[in-house]
Backbone and ligand atoms as CSV (ligand in chain L), in Angstrom:
chain,resi,resn,atom,element,x,y,z
A,1,MET,N,N,32.458,3.358,-16.409
A,1,MET,CA,C,32.490,4.178,-17.624
A,1,MET,C,C,31.833,5.542,-17.370
A,2,ASN,N,N,32.493,6.615,-17.837
A,2,ASN,CA,C,31.901,7.937,-17.637
A,2,ASN,C,C,30.750,8.177,-18.624
A,3,ILE,N,N,29.835,9.084,-18.224
A,3,ILE,CA,C,28.631,9.377,-19.020
A,3,ILE,C,C,28.645,10.865,-19.325
A,4,LYS,N,N,28.264,11.224,-20.539
A,4,LYS,CA,C,28.158,12.652,-20.866
A,4,LYS,C,C,26.703,12.983,-21.136
A,5,ILE,N,N,26.193,14.026,-20.479
A,5,ILE,CA,C,24.841,14.510,-20.768
A,5,ILE,C,C,24.945,16.016,-20.986
A,6,ALA,N,N,24.568,16.449,-22.171
A,6,ALA,CA,C,24.692,17.856,-22.559
A,6,ALA,C,C,26.106,18.342,-22.252
A,7,ASP,N,N,26.256,19.369,-21.412
A,7,ASP,CA,C,27.568,19.959,-21.146
A,7,ASP,C,C,28.328,19.295,-20.003
A,8,LEU,N,N,27.719,18.316,-19.323
A,8,LEU,CA,C,28.349,17.757,-18.113
A,8,LEU,C,C,28.814,16.312,-18.291
A,9,GLU,N,N,29.892,15.981,-17.548
A,9,GLU,CA,C,30.387,14.602,-17.543
A,9,GLU,C,C,30.188,14.025,-16.140
A,10,PHE,N,N,29.870,12.742,-16.089
A,10,PHE,CA,C,29.589,12.073,-14.811
A,10,PHE,C,C,30.410,10.793,-14.704
A,11,GLU,N,N,30.837,10.485,-13.456
A,11,GLU,CA,C,31.597,9.250,-13.228
A,11,GLU,C,C,30.868,8.374,-12.216
A,12,PRO,N,N,31.085,7.051,-12.255
A,12,PRO,CA,C,30.365,6.157,-11.351
A,12,PRO,C,C,30.631,6.503,-9.879
A,13,LEU,N,N,29.563,6.448,-9.064
A,13,LEU,CA,C,29.703,6.694,-7.621
A,13,LEU,C,C,29.231,5.475,-6.827
A,14,ILE,N,N,28.024,4.976,-7.143
A,14,ILE,CA,C,27.487,3.812,-6.411
A,14,ILE,C,C,26.914,2.834,-7.448
A,15,SER,N,N,27.350,1.577,-7.363
A,15,SER,CA,C,26.925,0.598,-8.372
A,15,SER,C,C,25.522,0.070,-8.094
A,16,ALA,N,N,24.925,-0.511,-9.120
A,16,ALA,CA,C,23.583,-1.105,-8.996
A,16,ALA,C,C,23.577,-2.196,-7.923
A,17,GLU,N,N,24.644,-2.992,-7.851
A,17,GLU,CA,C,24.708,-4.097,-6.877
A,17,GLU,C,C,24.734,-3.549,-5.452
A,18,THR,N,N,25.505,-2.496,-5.257
A,18,THR,CA,C,25.596,-1.901,-3.917
A,18,THR,C,C,24.255,-1.299,-3.509
A,19,ILE,N,N,23.569,-0.664,-4.451
A,19,ILE,CA,C,22.256,-0.068,-4.146
A,19,ILE,C,C,21.276,-1.163,-3.738
A,20,LEU,N,N,21.271,-2.249,-4.499
A,20,LEU,CA,C,20.309,-3.311,-4.202
A,20,LEU,C,C,20.577,-3.949,-2.835
A,21,ALA,N,N,21.842,-4.167,-2.527
A,21,ALA,CA,C,22.183,-4.773,-1.230
A,21,ALA,C,C,21.716,-3.878,-0.080
A,22,ARG,N,N,21.930,-2.588,-0.227
A,22,ARG,CA,C,21.535,-1.647,0.836
A,22,ARG,C,C,20.006,-1.524,0.918
A,23,THR,N,N,19.357,-1.568,-0.242
A,23,THR,CA,C,17.897,-1.485,-0.284
A,23,THR,C,C,17.282,-2.674,0.457
A,24,LYS,N,N,17.890,-3.840,0.298
A,24,LYS,CA,C,17.397,-5.043,0.998
A,24,LYS,C,C,17.520,-4.884,2.506
A,25,GLU,N,N,18.609,-4.269,2.956
A,25,GLU,CA,C,18.790,-4.059,4.406
A,25,GLU,C,C,17.701,-3.137,4.961
A,26,ILE,N,N,17.433,-2.062,4.236
A,26,ILE,CA,C,16.410,-1.107,4.710
A,26,ILE,C,C,15.029,-1.769,4.700
A,27,ALA,N,N,14.734,-2.504,3.651
A,27,ALA,CA,C,13.433,-3.174,3.561
A,27,ALA,C,C,13.260,-4.172,4.708
A,28,ALA,N,N,14.337,-4.879,5.057
A,28,ALA,CA,C,14.253,-5.862,6.144
A,28,ALA,C,C,13.870,-5.158,7.446
A,29,GLN,N,N,14.439,-3.984,7.675
A,29,GLN,CA,C,14.115,-3.224,8.882
A,29,GLN,C,C,12.658,-2.740,8.847
A,30,LEU,N,N,12.219,-2.265,7.685
A,30,LEU,CA,C,10.832,-1.781,7.554
A,30,LEU,C,C,9.842,-2.932,7.734
A,31,ASN,N,N,10.196,-4.114,7.247
A,31,ASN,CA,C,9.313,-5.280,7.419
A,31,ASN,C,C,9.103,-5.593,8.893
A,32,ILE,N,N,10.119,-5.346,9.697
A,32,ILE,CA,C,9.994,-5.566,11.147
A,32,ILE,C,C,9.212,-4.410,11.782
A,33,ASP,N,N,9.633,-3.180,11.480
A,33,ASP,CA,C,9.036,-2.008,12.142
A,33,ASP,C,C,7.539,-1.859,11.863
A,34,TYR,N,N,7.122,-2.255,10.651
A,34,TYR,CA,C,5.726,-2.009,10.239
A,34,TYR,C,C,4.906,-3.291,10.112
A,35,ALA,N,N,5.388,-4.362,10.743
A,35,ALA,CA,C,4.763,-5.684,10.567
A,35,ALA,C,C,3.245,-5.675,10.712
A,36,ASP,N,N,2.712,-4.997,11.711
A,36,ASP,CA,C,1.259,-5.028,11.918
A,36,ASP,C,C,0.632,-3.659,11.720
A,37,LYS,N,N,1.252,-2.817,10.902
A,37,LYS,CA,C,0.789,-1.426,10.790
A,37,LYS,C,C,0.174,-1.072,9.438
A,38,ALA,N,N,0.189,-1.995,8.504
A,38,ALA,CA,C,-0.347,-1.734,7.157
A,38,ALA,C,C,0.012,-0.321,6.670
A,39,PRO,N,N,1.307,-0.029,6.543
A,39,PRO,CA,C,1.719,1.325,6.164
A,39,PRO,C,C,1.327,1.693,4.739
A,40,ILE,N,N,1.306,3.009,4.490
A,40,ILE,CA,C,1.177,3.495,3.115
A,40,ILE,C,C,2.550,4.021,2.699
A,41,PHE,N,N,3.140,3.404,1.711
A,41,PHE,CA,C,4.403,3.897,1.160
A,41,PHE,C,C,4.075,4.979,0.135
A,42,VAL,N,N,4.617,6.165,0.359
A,42,VAL,CA,C,4.323,7.287,-0.544
A,42,VAL,C,C,5.609,7.694,-1.265
A,43,GLY,N,N,5.662,7.447,-2.541
A,43,GLY,CA,C,6.830,7.817,-3.341
A,43,GLY,C,C,6.738,9.261,-3.785
A,44,VAL,N,N,7.877,9.962,-3.720
A,44,VAL,CA,C,7.912,11.358,-4.159
A,44,VAL,C,C,8.543,11.379,-5.556
A,45,LEU,N,N,7.688,11.593,-6.537
A,45,LEU,CA,C,8.108,11.563,-7.946
A,45,LEU,C,C,8.815,12.845,-8.352
A,46,ASN,N,N,9.614,12.840,-9.451
A,46,ASN,CA,C,9.877,11.692,-10.305
A,46,ASN,C,C,11.022,10.808,-9.777
A,47,GLY,N,N,11.923,11.427,-9.024
A,47,GLY,CA,C,13.200,10.782,-8.734
A,47,GLY,C,C,13.131,9.460,-7.995
A,48,CYS,N,N,12.021,9.180,-7.313
A,48,CYS,CA,C,11.956,7.980,-6.449
A,48,CYS,C,C,11.666,6.699,-7.200
A,49,PHE,N,N,11.347,6.772,-8.494
A,49,PHE,CA,C,10.657,5.629,-9.104
A,49,PHE,C,C,11.451,4.322,-9.065
A,50,MET,N,N,12.760,4.380,-9.252
A,50,MET,CA,C,13.525,3.122,-9.248
A,50,MET,C,C,13.707,2.606,-7.823
A,51,PHE,N,N,14.047,3.515,-6.925
A,51,PHE,CA,C,14.246,3.130,-5.521
A,51,PHE,C,C,12.942,2.577,-4.949
A,52,MET,N,N,11.852,3.247,-5.243
A,52,MET,CA,C,10.535,2.808,-4.752
A,52,MET,C,C,10.239,1.393,-5.243
A,53,ALA,N,N,10.475,1.144,-6.519
A,53,ALA,CA,C,10.174,-0.180,-7.089
A,53,ALA,C,C,11.060,-1.250,-6.454
A,54,ASP,N,N,12.348,-0.981,-6.331
A,54,ASP,CA,C,13.258,-1.981,-5.758
A,54,ASP,C,C,12.995,-2.197,-4.274
A,55,LEU,N,N,12.682,-1.126,-3.571
A,55,LEU,CA,C,12.384,-1.242,-2.134
A,55,LEU,C,C,11.105,-2.054,-1.931
A,56,LEU,N,N,10.060,-1.694,-2.662
A,56,LEU,CA,C,8.765,-2.362,-2.468
A,56,LEU,C,C,8.784,-3.827,-2.871
A,57,ARG,N,N,9.657,-4.194,-3.792
A,57,ARG,CA,C,9.799,-5.615,-4.149
A,57,ARG,C,C,10.296,-6.435,-2.968
A,58,GLN,N,N,10.960,-5.764,-2.016
A,58,GLN,CA,C,11.511,-6.457,-0.842
A,58,GLN,C,C,10.610,-6.344,0.381
A,59,ILE,N,N,9.501,-5.629,0.240
A,59,ILE,CA,C,8.572,-5.474,1.366
A,59,ILE,C,C,7.571,-6.626,1.315
A,60,ASN,N,N,7.461,-7.359,2.433
A,60,ASN,CA,C,6.608,-8.550,2.421
A,60,ASN,C,C,5.513,-8.497,3.477
A,61,ILE,N,N,5.151,-7.295,3.904
A,61,ILE,CA,C,4.049,-7.113,4.866
A,61,ILE,C,C,2.894,-6.423,4.132
A,62,PRO,N,N,1.675,-6.496,4.659
A,62,PRO,CA,C,0.564,-5.798,3.999
A,62,PRO,C,C,0.841,-4.296,3.960
A,63,CYS,N,N,0.659,-3.690,2.800
A,63,CYS,CA,C,0.940,-2.248,2.666
A,63,CYS,C,C,0.221,-1.694,1.446
A,64,GLU,N,N,0.118,-0.360,1.417
A,64,GLU,CA,C,-0.420,0.317,0.238
A,64,GLU,C,C,0.699,1.136,-0.393
A,65,VAL,N,N,0.500,1.489,-1.655
A,65,VAL,CA,C,1.493,2.271,-2.392
A,65,VAL,C,C,0.813,3.462,-3.045
A,66,ALA,N,N,1.374,4.641,-2.854
A,66,ALA,CA,C,0.797,5.842,-3.463
A,66,ALA,C,C,1.930,6.792,-3.839
A,67,PHE,N,N,1.589,7.829,-4.587
A,67,PHE,CA,C,2.612,8.774,-5.042
A,67,PHE,C,C,2.148,10.215,-4.914
A,68,THR,N,N,3.130,11.088,-4.802
A,68,THR,CA,C,2.886,12.520,-4.919
A,68,THR,C,C,4.037,13.065,-5.760
A,69,LYS,N,N,3.882,14.288,-6.229
A,69,LYS,CA,C,4.955,14.827,-7.070
A,69,LYS,C,C,5.251,16.273,-6.709
A,70,LEU,N,N,6.524,16.506,-6.442
A,70,LEU,CA,C,6.996,17.852,-6.127
A,70,LEU,C,C,8.212,18.116,-6.997
A,71,SER,N,N,8.507,19.378,-7.259
A,71,SER,CA,C,9.800,19.656,-7.898
A,71,SER,C,C,10.386,20.950,-7.382
A,72,SER,N,N,11.722,20.970,-7.351
A,72,SER,CA,C,12.386,22.177,-6.863
A,72,SER,C,C,13.636,22.530,-7.663
A,73,TYR,N,N,14.101,21.626,-8.521
A,73,TYR,CA,C,15.341,21.914,-9.262
A,73,TYR,C,C,15.079,22.635,-10.587
A,74,HIS,N,N,13.976,22.291,-11.243
A,74,HIS,CA,C,13.595,22.922,-12.511
A,74,HIS,C,C,14.721,22.933,-13.532
A,75,GLY,N,N,15.388,21.812,-13.687
A,75,GLY,CA,C,16.310,21.645,-14.810
A,75,GLY,C,C,17.782,21.891,-14.545
A,76,GLY,N,N,18.162,22.643,-13.537
A,76,GLY,CA,C,19.576,22.979,-13.336
A,76,GLY,C,C,20.280,21.988,-12.432
A,77,ILE,N,N,21.394,22.413,-11.851
A,77,ILE,CA,C,22.108,21.531,-10.926
A,77,ILE,C,C,22.107,22.082,-9.504
A,78,THR,N,N,21.383,23.156,-9.269
A,78,THR,CA,C,21.219,23.626,-7.885
A,78,THR,C,C,19.747,23.884,-7.630
A,79,THR,N,N,19.341,23.710,-6.387
A,79,THR,CA,C,17.930,23.870,-6.054
A,79,THR,C,C,17.520,25.342,-6.169
A,80,THR,N,N,16.264,25.557,-6.601
A,80,THR,CA,C,15.756,26.931,-6.729
A,80,THR,C,C,15.095,27.390,-5.432
A,81,ARG,N,N,14.855,26.445,-4.523
A,81,ARG,CA,C,14.135,26.700,-3.265
A,81,ARG,C,C,12.642,26.940,-3.492
A,82,ARG,N,N,12.225,27.100,-4.720
A,82,ARG,CA,C,10.788,27.251,-4.972
A,82,ARG,C,C,10.212,25.868,-5.225
A,83,ILE,N,N,9.344,25.433,-4.325
A,83,ILE,CA,C,8.795,24.097,-4.472
A,83,ILE,C,C,7.496,24.177,-5.257
A,84,ARG,N,N,7.413,23.348,-6.271
A,84,ARG,CA,C,6.176,23.295,-7.052
A,84,ARG,C,C,5.445,22.009,-6.682
A,85,ASP,N,N,4.165,22.133,-6.339
A,85,ASP,CA,C,3.315,20.986,-6.015
A,85,ASP,C,C,2.740,20.473,-7.322
A,86,ASP,N,N,3.333,19.447,-7.896
A,86,ASP,CA,C,2.862,19.014,-9.207
A,86,ASP,C,C,1.628,18.139,-9.127
A,87,PHE,N,N,1.621,17.190,-8.202
A,87,PHE,CA,C,0.325,16.600,-7.865
A,87,PHE,C,C,0.287,16.101,-6.438
A,88,ASP,N,N,-0.903,16.265,-5.879
A,88,ASP,CA,C,-1.107,16.026,-4.461
A,88,ASP,C,C,-1.258,14.527,-4.190
A,89,LEU,N,N,-1.025,14.150,-2.949
A,89,LEU,CA,C,-1.271,12.773,-2.518
A,89,LEU,C,C,-2.788,12.596,-2.412
A,90,LEU,N,N,-3.318,11.618,-3.123
A,90,LEU,CA,C,-4.778,11.509,-3.214
A,90,LEU,C,C,-5.401,10.551,-2.202
A,91,VAL,N,N,-4.596,9.766,-1.487
A,91,VAL,CA,C,-5.193,8.841,-0.519
A,91,VAL,C,C,-5.361,9.531,0.836
A,92,ASP,N,N,-6.347,9.048,1.588
A,92,ASP,CA,C,-6.600,9.575,2.931
A,92,ASP,C,C,-5.586,8.932,3.892
A,93,ILE,N,N,-4.759,9.757,4.515
A,93,ILE,CA,C,-3.732,9.205,5.414
A,93,ILE,C,C,-4.085,9.396,6.897
A,94,THR,N,N,-5.288,9.865,7.185
A,94,THR,CA,C,-5.698,10.060,8.574
A,94,THR,C,C,-5.544,8.762,9.366
A,95,ASN,N,N,-4.831,8.836,10.484
A,95,ASN,CA,C,-4.591,7.674,11.358
A,95,ASN,C,C,-3.823,6.529,10.701
A,96,ARG,N,N,-3.167,6.812,9.592
A,96,ARG,CA,C,-2.385,5.764,8.922
A,96,ARG,C,C,-0.893,6.018,9.122
A,97,HIS,N,N,-0.122,4.931,9.054
A,97,HIS,CA,C,1.335,5.044,9.143
A,97,HIS,C,C,1.888,5.271,7.734
A,98,VAL,N,N,2.592,6.393,7.580
A,98,VAL,CA,C,3.085,6.787,6.261
A,98,VAL,C,C,4.602,6.634,6.202
A,99,VAL,N,N,5.080,5.989,5.144
A,99,VAL,CA,C,6.525,5.925,4.900
A,99,VAL,C,C,6.792,6.680,3.595
A,100,LEU,N,N,7.402,7.854,3.707
A,100,LEU,CA,C,7.726,8.644,2.518
A,100,LEU,C,C,9.006,8.104,1.903
A,101,VAL,N,N,9.012,7.911,0.601
A,101,VAL,CA,C,10.201,7.402,-0.083
A,101,VAL,C,C,10.718,8.488,-1.028
A,102,GLU,N,N,11.910,9.001,-0.690
A,102,GLU,CA,C,12.513,10.142,-1.404
A,102,GLU,C,C,13.753,9.687,-2.154
A,103,ASP,N,N,14.058,10.366,-3.236
A,103,ASP,CA,C,15.300,10.070,-3.951
A,103,ASP,C,C,16.505,10.647,-3.205
A,104,ILE,N,N,16.475,11.964,-2.952
A,104,ILE,CA,C,17.662,12.609,-2.386
A,104,ILE,C,C,17.255,13.785,-1.506
A,105,VAL,N,N,17.951,13.913,-0.388
A,105,VAL,CA,C,17.742,15.062,0.496
A,105,VAL,C,C,19.009,15.908,0.407
A,106,ASP,N,N,18.818,17.128,-0.064
A,106,ASP,CA,C,19.944,18.042,-0.305
A,106,ASP,C,C,19.922,19.083,0.822
A,107,THR,N,N,19.219,20.203,0.654
A,107,THR,CA,C,19.087,21.157,1.765
A,107,THR,C,C,18.055,20.673,2.788
A,108,GLY,N,N,17.131,19.795,2.350
A,108,GLY,CA,C,16.042,19.345,3.215
A,108,GLY,C,C,14.789,20.196,3.069
A,109,ASN,N,N,14.872,21.233,2.245
A,109,ASN,CA,C,13.754,22.153,2.065
A,109,ASN,C,C,12.490,21.447,1.563
A,110,THR,N,N,12.645,20.620,0.541
A,110,THR,CA,C,11.499,19.939,-0.057
A,110,THR,C,C,10.850,18.990,0.957
A,111,LEU,N,N,11.696,18.236,1.639
A,111,LEU,CA,C,11.193,17.259,2.598
A,111,LEU,C,C,10.501,17.947,3.777
A,112,ASP,N,N,11.090,19.017,4.248
A,112,ASP,CA,C,10.520,19.793,5.342
A,112,ASP,C,C,9.114,20.278,4.970
A,113,TYR,N,N,8.992,20.770,3.753
A,113,TYR,CA,C,7.706,21.255,3.241
A,113,TYR,C,C,6.689,20.106,3.180
A,114,LEU,N,N,7.122,18.967,2.644
A,114,LEU,CA,C,6.200,17.846,2.448
A,114,LEU,C,C,5.752,17.236,3.778
A,115,VAL,N,N,6.681,17.080,4.702
A,115,VAL,CA,C,6.337,16.495,6.005
A,115,VAL,C,C,5.348,17.415,6.733
A,116,ALA,N,N,5.583,18.726,6.663
A,116,ALA,CA,C,4.666,19.673,7.314
A,116,ALA,C,C,3.286,19.592,6.674
A,117,LYS,N,N,3.269,19.529,5.367
A,117,LYS,CA,C,1.982,19.475,4.644
A,117,LYS,C,C,1.197,18.201,5.004
A,118,LEU,N,N,1.878,17.056,5.016
A,118,LEU,CA,C,1.182,15.798,5.301
A,118,LEU,C,C,0.811,15.671,6.777
A,119,SER,N,N,1.602,16.285,7.655
A,119,SER,CA,C,1.296,16.222,9.094
A,119,SER,C,C,-0.065,16.844,9.412
A,120,HIS,N,N,-0.449,17.845,8.628
A,120,HIS,CA,C,-1.758,18.482,8.837
A,120,HIS,C,C,-2.910,17.517,8.613
A,121,ARG,N,N,-2.641,16.425,7.907
A,121,ARG,CA,C,-3.709,15.454,7.611
A,121,ARG,C,C,-3.834,14.395,8.701
A,122,LYS,N,N,-3.117,14.602,9.788
A,122,LYS,CA,C,-3.217,13.752,10.986
A,122,LYS,C,C,-2.958,12.257,10.744
A,123,PRO,N,N,-1.818,11.923,10.138
A,123,PRO,CA,C,-1.450,10.504,10.041
A,123,PRO,C,C,-1.053,9.980,11.421
A,124,ALA,N,N,-1.061,8.645,11.588
A,124,ALA,CA,C,-0.614,8.063,12.859
A,124,ALA,C,C,0.884,8.311,13.030
A,125,SER,N,N,1.647,8.250,11.927
A,125,SER,CA,C,3.079,8.543,11.976
A,125,SER,C,C,3.586,8.827,10.571
A,126,ILE,N,N,4.713,9.531,10.517
A,126,ILE,CA,C,5.410,9.723,9.233
A,126,ILE,C,C,6.876,9.376,9.461
A,127,THR,N,N,7.382,8.501,8.599
A,127,THR,CA,C,8.806,8.180,8.604
A,127,THR,C,C,9.306,8.393,7.184
A,128,VAL,N,N,10.530,8.896,7.063
A,128,VAL,CA,C,11.068,9.114,5.721
A,128,VAL,C,C,12.236,8.176,5.464
A,129,CYS,N,N,12.223,7.638,4.265
A,129,CYS,CA,C,13.268,6.742,3.811
A,129,CYS,C,C,13.857,7.369,2.543
A,130,ALA,N,N,15.117,7.760,2.576
A,130,ALA,CA,C,15.720,8.425,1.416
A,130,ALA,C,C,16.863,7.592,0.852
A,131,LEU,N,N,16.954,7.559,-0.442
A,131,LEU,CA,C,18.066,6.856,-1.091
A,131,LEU,C,C,19.383,7.556,-0.769
A,132,LEU,N,N,19.412,8.886,-0.929
A,132,LEU,CA,C,20.661,9.636,-0.759
A,132,LEU,C,C,20.470,10.828,0.163
A,133,LEU,N,N,21.526,11.139,0.900
A,133,LEU,CA,C,21.539,12.337,1.750
A,133,LEU,C,C,22.896,13.015,1.572
A,134,LYS,N,N,22.844,14.349,1.409
A,134,LYS,CA,C,24.092,15.120,1.361
A,134,LYS,C,C,24.239,15.813,2.713
A,135,PRO,N,N,24.916,15.168,3.677
A,135,PRO,CA,C,24.959,15.729,5.045
A,135,PRO,C,C,25.543,17.138,5.093
A,136,ASP,N,N,26.467,17.460,4.186
A,136,ASP,CA,C,27.092,18.789,4.225
A,136,ASP,C,C,26.204,19.889,3.660
A,137,ALA,N,N,25.083,19.516,3.042
A,137,ALA,CA,C,24.218,20.528,2.419
A,137,ALA,C,C,22.980,20.825,3.259
A,138,ILE,N,N,22.756,20.018,4.304
A,138,ILE,CA,C,21.472,20.108,5.013
A,138,ILE,C,C,21.302,21.467,5.714
A,139,GLU,N,N,20.162,22.075,5.481
A,139,GLU,CA,C,19.812,23.347,6.138
A,139,GLU,C,C,18.519,23.214,6.921
A,140,TYR,N,N,17.712,22.238,6.543
A,140,TYR,CA,C,16.429,22.002,7.209
A,140,TYR,C,C,16.446,20.562,7.719
A,141,PRO,N,N,16.959,20.318,8.929
A,141,PRO,CA,C,16.979,18.939,9.429
A,141,PRO,C,C,15.540,18.444,9.645
A,142,VAL,N,N,15.269,17.247,9.185
A,142,VAL,CA,C,13.914,16.698,9.304
A,142,VAL,C,C,13.991,15.474,10.210
A,143,GLU,N,N,13.354,15.563,11.372
A,143,GLU,CA,C,13.532,14.474,12.343
A,143,GLU,C,C,12.882,13.166,11.900
A,144,GLU,N,N,11.921,13.259,10.984
A,144,GLU,CA,C,11.265,12.041,10.468
A,144,GLU,C,C,12.168,11.229,9.527
A,145,LEU,N,N,13.307,11.795,9.136
A,145,LEU,CA,C,14.221,11.076,8.225
A,145,LEU,C,C,14.970,9.996,9.010
A,146,LYS,N,N,14.469,8.750,8.932
A,146,LYS,CA,C,14.999,7.674,9.768
A,146,LYS,C,C,15.872,6.689,8.992
A,147,HIS,N,N,15.662,6.602,7.683
A,147,HIS,CA,C,16.422,5.632,6.891
A,147,HIS,C,C,17.082,6.330,5.705
A,148,VAL,N,N,18.403,6.234,5.639
A,148,VAL,CA,C,19.145,6.795,4.509
A,148,VAL,C,C,19.998,5.671,3.939
A,149,ALA,N,N,19.833,5.409,2.652
A,149,ALA,CA,C,20.627,4.320,2.070
A,149,ALA,C,C,22.104,4.712,1.996
A,150,PHE,N,N,22.389,5.941,1.499
A,150,PHE,CA,C,23.784,6.367,1.366
A,150,PHE,C,C,23.949,7.851,1.664
A,151,ASN,N,N,24.955,8.180,2.465
A,151,ASN,CA,C,25.395,9.570,2.600
A,151,ASN,C,C,26.391,9.820,1.477
A,152,ILE,N,N,26.223,10.952,0.787
A,152,ILE,CA,C,27.144,11.250,-0.323
A,152,ILE,C,C,27.721,12.655,-0.160
A,153,PRO,N,N,28.836,12.937,-0.861
A,153,PRO,CA,C,29.411,14.287,-0.797
A,153,PRO,C,C,28.454,15.304,-1.410
A,154,ASN,N,N,28.706,16.569,-1.123
A,154,ASN,CA,C,27.836,17.638,-1.616
A,154,ASN,C,C,28.124,17.934,-3.085
A,155,GLU,N,N,27.786,16.974,-3.931
A,155,GLU,CA,C,28.030,17.113,-5.372
A,155,GLU,C,C,26.793,16.674,-6.130
A,156,PHE,N,N,26.695,17.113,-7.364
A,156,PHE,CA,C,25.512,16.815,-8.163
A,156,PHE,C,C,25.585,15.395,-8.715
A,157,VAL,N,N,24.518,14.629,-8.509
A,157,VAL,CA,C,24.496,13.234,-8.957
A,157,VAL,C,C,23.289,12.963,-9.859
A,158,ILE,N,N,23.452,11.919,-10.660
A,158,ILE,CA,C,22.350,11.465,-11.524
A,158,ILE,C,C,22.289,9.944,-11.474
A,159,GLY,N,N,21.263,9.403,-12.137
A,159,GLY,CA,C,21.120,7.959,-12.291
A,159,GLY,C,C,20.173,7.370,-11.268
A,160,TYR,N,N,19.691,6.161,-11.545
A,160,TYR,CA,C,18.801,5.436,-10.647
A,160,TYR,C,C,17.617,6.335,-10.253
A,161,GLY,N,N,17.051,7.005,-11.234
A,161,GLY,CA,C,15.887,7.861,-11.006
A,161,GLY,C,C,16.183,9.341,-11.041
A,162,LEU,N,N,17.445,9.706,-10.773
A,162,LEU,CA,C,17.799,11.132,-10.712
A,162,LEU,C,C,18.258,11.642,-12.082
A,163,ASP,N,N,17.900,12.873,-12.382
A,163,ASP,CA,C,18.149,13.394,-13.729
A,163,ASP,C,C,19.080,14.594,-13.780
A,164,TYR,N,N,19.580,14.842,-14.988
A,164,TYR,CA,C,20.111,16.158,-15.353
A,164,TYR,C,C,19.396,16.520,-16.651
A,165,LEU,N,N,18.658,17.618,-16.644
A,165,LEU,CA,C,17.860,18.026,-17.799
A,165,LEU,C,C,16.939,16.890,-18.252
A,166,GLU,N,N,16.378,16.185,-17.293
A,166,GLU,CA,C,15.452,15.054,-17.510
A,166,GLU,C,C,16.133,13.812,-18.106
A,167,MET,N,N,17.442,13.840,-18.270
A,167,MET,CA,C,18.154,12.681,-18.815
A,167,MET,C,C,18.905,11.979,-17.686
A,168,GLY,N,N,19.171,10.696,-17.896
A,168,GLY,CA,C,19.997,9.947,-16.951
A,168,GLY,C,C,19.202,9.182,-15.901
A,169,ARG,N,N,17.882,9.339,-15.895
A,169,ARG,CA,C,17.077,8.650,-14.873
A,169,ARG,C,C,17.143,7.138,-15.027
A,170,ASN,N,N,17.389,6.673,-16.243
A,170,ASN,CA,C,17.371,5.244,-16.554
A,170,ASN,C,C,18.653,4.515,-16.160
A,171,LEU,N,N,19.713,5.216,-15.787
A,171,LEU,CA,C,20.970,4.551,-15.429
A,171,LEU,C,C,20.762,3.682,-14.191
A,172,ASP,N,N,21.344,2.471,-14.179
A,172,ASP,CA,C,21.053,1.569,-13.056
A,172,ASP,C,C,21.942,1.815,-11.829
A,173,GLY,N,N,22.949,2.685,-11.964
A,173,GLY,CA,C,23.773,3.083,-10.822
A,173,GLY,C,C,23.714,4.585,-10.650
A,174,ILE,N,N,24.438,5.087,-9.632
A,174,ILE,CA,C,24.477,6.529,-9.377
A,174,ILE,C,C,25.832,7.070,-9.825
A,175,TYR,N,N,25.786,8.216,-10.502
A,175,TYR,CA,C,26.981,8.844,-11.061
A,175,TYR,C,C,27.108,10.245,-10.505
A,176,LYS,N,N,28.348,10.695,-10.261
A,176,LYS,CA,C,28.523,12.069,-9.811
A,176,LYS,C,C,29.227,12.907,-10.861
A,177,ARG,N,N,28.934,14.183,-10.814
A,177,ARG,CA,C,29.490,15.118,-11.787
A,177,ARG,C,C,31.011,15.173,-11.655
A,178,VAL,N,N,31.709,15.128,-12.758
A,178,VAL,CA,C,33.154,15.306,-12.751
A,178,VAL,C,C,33.420,16.813,-12.759
A,179,VAL,N,N,34.112,17.300,-11.728
A,179,VAL,CA,C,34.356,18.756,-11.668
A,179,VAL,C,C,35.831,19.091,-11.892
L,1,LIG,P1,P,16.258,19.920,-1.288
L,1,LIG,O1,O,14.901,20.545,-1.204
L,1,LIG,O2,O,16.528,18.896,-0.226
L,1,LIG,O3,O,17.344,20.968,-1.353
L,1,LIG,O4,O,16.341,19.216,-2.700
L,1,LIG,C1,C,15.630,18.044,-2.934
L,1,LIG,C2,C,15.341,17.838,-4.396
L,1,LIG,O5,O,16.326,18.467,-5.234
L,1,LIG,C3,C,15.410,16.371,-4.706
L,1,LIG,O6,O,14.176,15.740,-4.536
L,1,LIG,C4,C,15.896,16.363,-6.153
L,1,LIG,O7,O,14.792,16.499,-7.010
L,1,LIG,C5,C,16.747,17.592,-6.253
L,1,LIG,N1,N,18.186,17.305,-6.056
L,1,LIG,C6,C,18.952,17.613,-4.971
L,1,LIG,N2,N,20.231,17.229,-5.155
L,1,LIG,C7,C,20.281,16.644,-6.375
L,1,LIG,C8,C,21.343,16.010,-7.141
L,1,LIG,O8,O,22.519,15.905,-6.747
L,1,LIG,N3,N,20.975,15.511,-8.351
L,1,LIG,C9,C,19.716,15.601,-8.853
L,1,LIG,N4,N,19.502,15.077,-10.050
L,1,LIG,N5,N,18.701,16.175,-8.165
L,1,LIG,C10,C,18.984,16.687,-6.942
């Protein structure tokens, strides 16, 4: 079923069942990779909240959970490139293994900024796990991006944590803009 939010219409792209199945696969790999590393999973708010919750429910090794918040879209459907640091990561990550959990990597600008910022704090490692990647939009390749649940076309999407004008985050699947 299509969804209308303000002036835009959206159609289904990835179902809740497909997201969950893929999330389980990624979690299974992380459970192996980080078995004895007590990683800190760091969610990048707001968009990560559903993916983070579903992913962490499948993680069965000792781990910590923390959040940081950045924004770069400021309400529209294209990135502004101006990154706002809304709140900093408050845990000490020195010598710790960090797994960043992102909603979507578009140009890679936000992720590039965040990885550089956290690297200064001397973690043992940083790995990024993203729900979505738009391979055709990437301008800042980030080598720490090791897990991507889905590659999607270079189109604006909402749902499963992602918003348009702060709406649509509650949808249990991912929808793309009808153009
Ligand atoms: P980047 O810095 O990689 O260009 O953009 C990353 C941020 O832009 C994401 O964390 C997300 O907040 C926002 N973003 C990028 N593409 C989309 C999209 O298709 N839909 C929504 N809702 N947000 C997006």
